[in-house]
C-alpha positions as CSV (number, residue, x, y, z in Angstrom):
1,M,-40.2,-80.6,-0.5
2,H,-42.8,-78.1,0.8
3,R,-40.8,-77.5,4.0
4,S,-37.6,-76.9,2.0
5,F,-39.3,-74.4,-0.3
6,L,-40.7,-72.6,2.7
7,S,-37.2,-72.4,4.3
8,R,-35.8,-70.9,1.1
9,C,-38.6,-68.3,1.0
10,L,-38.0,-67.3,4.6
11,L,-34.2,-67.0,4.0
12,L,-34.7,-64.8,0.9
13,G,-37.2,-62.5,2.7
14,G,-34.7,-62.0,5.5
15,L,-32.0,-61.1,3.1
16,I,-34.2,-58.5,1.4
17,A,-35.2,-57.1,4.8
18,M,-31.5,-56.8,5.8
19,T,-30.3,-55.1,2.5
20,A,-33.1,-52.6,2.1
21,P,-32.0,-50.1,4.8
22,T,-28.4,-50.4,3.5
23,A,-29.5,-49.5,0.0
24,L,-31.4,-46.5,1.3
25,A,-28.4,-45.3,3.3
26,I,-25.9,-45.2,0.5
27,Q,-28.0,-43.0,-1.7
28,P,-26.1,-39.7,-2.1
29,E,-27.6,-36.7,-0.4
30,V,-28.7,-33.9,-2.7
31,P,-26.9,-30.7,-1.7
32,P,-29.1,-27.6,-1.1
33,A,-29.6,-25.2,-3.9
34,R,-27.4,-22.1,-3.7
35,L,-27.3,-18.5,-4.9
36,D,-23.8,-17.2,-5.6
37,V,-23.1,-13.5,-5.8
38,Q,-20.0,-11.4,-6.4
39,A,-19.9,-7.7,-5.7
40,E,-17.3,-4.9,-5.7
41,A,-17.1,-1.5,-4.1
42,Q,-14.9,1.5,-5.0
43,L,-14.7,4.5,-2.6
44,D,-13.0,7.8,-3.0
45,F,-11.4,9.4,0.0
46,V,-10.0,12.9,0.4
47,P,-6.5,12.7,1.9
48,N,-6.1,14.3,5.3
49,R,-2.4,13.7,5.8
50,A,0.8,14.3,3.8
51,T,4.5,13.5,4.0
52,L,7.1,15.7,2.5
53,S,10.4,14.1,1.4
54,A,13.6,16.0,1.0
55,R,17.3,15.4,0.9
56,L,20.5,17.2,2.0
57,W,23.9,16.3,0.6
58,E,27.5,17.4,0.6
59,R,30.5,16.3,-1.6
60,T,34.2,16.0,-1.2
61,P,36.5,17.7,-3.7
62,T,37.1,15.6,-6.9
63,V,40.3,13.6,-7.3
64,A,41.7,11.4,-10.0
65,R,39.9,8.1,-10.2
66,Q,43.0,6.1,-9.6
67,D,43.3,7.7,-6.2
68,N,40.5,5.5,-4.8
69,D,41.1,6.5,-1.1
70,T,39.1,9.6,-0.1
71,D,41.0,12.0,2.0
72,P,39.8,11.4,5.6
73,D,40.0,15.1,6.4
74,A,37.9,16.0,3.3
75,L,35.4,13.4,4.3
76,R,35.1,14.7,7.8
77,E,34.7,18.3,6.6
78,A,31.9,17.3,4.3
79,R,30.2,15.4,7.1
80,D,30.5,18.4,9.4
81,R,29.0,20.7,6.8
82,L,26.1,18.2,6.3
83,E,25.4,17.8,10.0
84,E,25.4,21.6,10.4
85,R,22.9,22.0,7.6
86,A,20.8,19.2,9.0
87,G,20.6,20.9,12.4
88,K,19.6,24.1,10.7
89,L,16.8,22.3,8.8
90,I,15.5,20.6,11.9
91,R,15.4,23.9,13.8
92,A,13.6,25.6,10.9
93,L,10.9,22.9,10.8
94,E,10.4,23.0,14.6
95,E,10.1,26.8,14.4
96,A,7.4,26.2,11.7
97,G,5.4,24.1,14.2
98,I,6.5,20.6,13.3
99,E,6.6,18.2,16.3
100,R,9.7,16.1,16.8
101,D,7.6,12.9,16.4
102,D,6.5,14.1,12.9
103,L,10.0,14.6,11.6
104,G,12.1,11.7,10.4
105,A,15.8,12.1,9.7
106,G,17.2,9.2,7.8
107,S,20.7,7.7,8.3
108,L,23.8,9.0,6.6
109,S,24.7,7.4,3.3
110,V,28.1,7.6,1.6
111,Q,28.7,6.8,-2.0
112,P,31.2,7.5,-4.7
113,E,30.4,9.7,-7.7
114,Y,32.3,9.8,-11.0
115,V,32.5,13.0,-13.1
116,P,34.2,13.7,-16.4
117,A,37.4,15.6,-16.3
118,P,38.6,18.1,-18.9
119,R,40.0,16.1,-21.8
120,R,43.7,16.4,-22.4
121,S,45.7,14.8,-25.2
122,D,48.2,13.2,-22.8
123,D,45.6,11.7,-20.5
124,N,43.5,8.7,-21.4
125,D,41.7,8.5,-18.1
126,N,39.3,11.5,-18.2
127,M,37.2,10.6,-15.1
128,L,37.4,12.1,-11.7
129,M,35.9,10.8,-8.4
130,R,34.4,12.4,-5.4
131,T,32.4,11.2,-2.4
132,R,28.8,12.2,-1.7
133,L,27.3,12.2,1.8
134,E,23.5,12.4,2.0
135,R,20.7,12.4,4.5
136,P,17.0,12.1,3.7
137,F,14.3,13.8,5.7
138,Q,10.5,13.2,5.9
139,V,8.0,15.6,7.4
140,R,4.5,14.4,8.3
141,V,1.8,17.0,8.0
142,D,-1.8,16.5,9.4
143,D,-2.9,20.0,8.4
144,L,-2.7,20.2,4.6
145,E,-3.3,24.0,4.7
146,R,0.3,24.3,6.1
147,L,2.0,22.7,3.1
148,P,3.1,25.9,1.4
149,Q,4.6,27.2,4.7
150,L,6.5,24.0,5.3
151,L,7.8,23.9,1.7
152,D,9.0,27.4,2.1
153,A,10.8,26.3,5.3
154,L,12.5,23.5,3.4
155,T,13.7,25.6,0.5
156,E,14.9,28.4,2.8
157,A,16.9,25.8,4.8
158,G,18.7,24.9,1.5
159,V,17.6,21.4,0.8
160,N,19.3,19.9,-2.3
161,A,16.2,18.0,-3.4
162,L,12.5,17.9,-2.8
163,D,11.4,14.4,-3.7
164,G,7.6,15.1,-3.6
165,I,4.5,15.0,-1.4
166,S,2.8,11.7,-0.5
167,Y,-0.8,12.1,0.4
168,D,-2.3,9.7,2.9
169,L,-5.2,9.0,5.2
170,A,-4.8,9.3,9.0
171,D,-6.9,6.2,9.6
172,R,-6.3,3.7,6.8
173,D,-8.0,0.8,8.6
174,A,-11.3,2.6,8.9
175,A,-11.2,3.4,5.1
176,T,-10.5,-0.1,4.0
177,D,-13.1,-1.5,6.4
178,E,-15.7,0.9,4.9
179,A,-14.9,-0.4,1.4
180,L,-15.2,-4.0,2.5
181,V,-18.5,-3.4,4.3
182,Q,-20.0,-1.6,1.2
183,A,-19.0,-4.6,-1.0
184,L,-20.8,-7.0,1.4
185,E,-23.9,-4.8,1.4
186,K,-23.9,-4.7,-2.3
187,A,-23.6,-8.5,-2.4
188,R,-26.6,-8.8,0.0
189,H,-28.7,-6.4,-2.1
190,K,-28.0,-8.3,-5.3
191,A,-28.8,-11.6,-3.7
192,E,-32.1,-10.3,-2.3
193,L,-33.0,-8.8,-5.7
194,M,-32.3,-12.0,-7.5
195,A,-34.2,-14.1,-5.0
196,R,-37.2,-11.9,-5.1
197,T,-37.2,-11.8,-8.9
198,M,-37.0,-15.6,-9.1
199,G,-39.6,-16.2,-6.4
200,V,-37.4,-18.0,-3.9
201,S,-36.2,-17.2,-0.3
202,L,-32.7,-16.8,0.9
203,G,-31.6,-19.1,3.7
204,A,-28.4,-19.1,5.7
205,V,-25.1,-17.8,4.3
206,A,-23.1,-20.8,3.1
207,S,-19.7,-19.2,2.4
208,I,-18.0,-15.8,2.2
209,S,-14.7,-14.9,0.6
210,E,-12.8,-11.9,-0.7
211,T,-12.2,-11.7,-4.4
212,R,-10.2,-8.5,-4.1
213,S,-8.6,-7.4,-0.9
214,P,-8.9,-3.7,-0.2
215,I,-6.1,-1.9,-2.2
216,Y,-4.6,1.1,-0.6
217,Q,-2.1,3.3,-2.5
218,P,-1.2,6.8,-1.2
219,R,-1.0,9.5,-4.0
220,M,2.4,10.8,-4.8
221,M,3.0,14.3,-6.3
222,A,6.6,14.9,-7.5
223,M,8.1,18.3,-7.5
224,S,11.5,19.9,-8.2
225,A,13.7,21.5,-5.7
226,D,13.0,25.0,-7.1
227,A,9.2,24.4,-7.3
228,R,8.4,27.0,-4.6
229,E,10.7,29.6,-6.1
230,S,9.3,29.2,-9.6
231,A,5.7,29.2,-8.4
232,P,5.4,30.8,-5.0
233,Q,1.6,31.0,-5.3
234,A,1.2,27.4,-6.3
235,E,-1.8,25.4,-5.0
236,Y,-1.4,21.8,-3.8
237,R,-4.5,19.8,-4.5
238,P,-4.4,16.2,-3.1
239,G,-7.1,14.8,-5.3
240,T,-8.6,11.6,-4.0
241,I,-7.4,8.2,-2.9
242,V,-9.4,5.3,-4.4
243,I,-9.9,2.1,-2.3
244,E,-11.5,-1.0,-3.9
245,A,-12.8,-4.2,-2.3
246,G,-14.5,-7.3,-3.7
247,V,-16.4,-10.2,-2.2
248,S,-18.1,-13.5,-3.1
249,V,-21.0,-14.7,-1.0
250,S,-23.2,-17.8,-1.3
251,W,-26.7,-18.3,0.2
252,E,-28.7,-21.4,0.6
253,I,-32.1,-21.2,-1.2
254,E,-35.2,-22.0,0.7
255,N,-38.2,-23.1,-1.4
């Protein structure tokens, strides 16, 4: 009986010795303490580029709406008039110092227009139709001091519509990068301040993410076709372009 009892004790001891490391191994690892910070930056930039948008159009004579087919000769004549005016506009802008690469001439668009006809008692259909041919133009300007001169050139060339001025930055990427860098610097400053106040030390960066991607929106200033004629001494102030960025950064805390 003594030998049997001893054998059971040895077997139990072996089992304990085998299971102890396993029990230690399955205990969950405690994750390191973290310090999470969010920060945003908002920067104002003065635009250094502008784009002028204008349109030229010509129309065919009006006809009764039931005559849906536009006269080919009238259409060709309207297009010839439009192309002649477009050539005059391009030459005027080139004489004003605009490089060919800075001038964009859009493609021709053709669309019907319906206009009311004089009402007559014996005519129930009081609508007329004509065809409008249109070409858009865009002029990029890197010297904003030249805007009044170029607007004069556009109006003197007889544009039908000035759709406005879009203010922009010549180097958008550099501006958005600057906003993102400033957001990251703010995040680090906040983390260091919090760690110092709480008596802990920052360890390695655990994660970085954007909470707000840099938003870039050029400023648009609308104007009417007769803006320069009604206000020849008008000033064009671009204001500022606002770019915002946001980040979230986590640091490990070292005790």
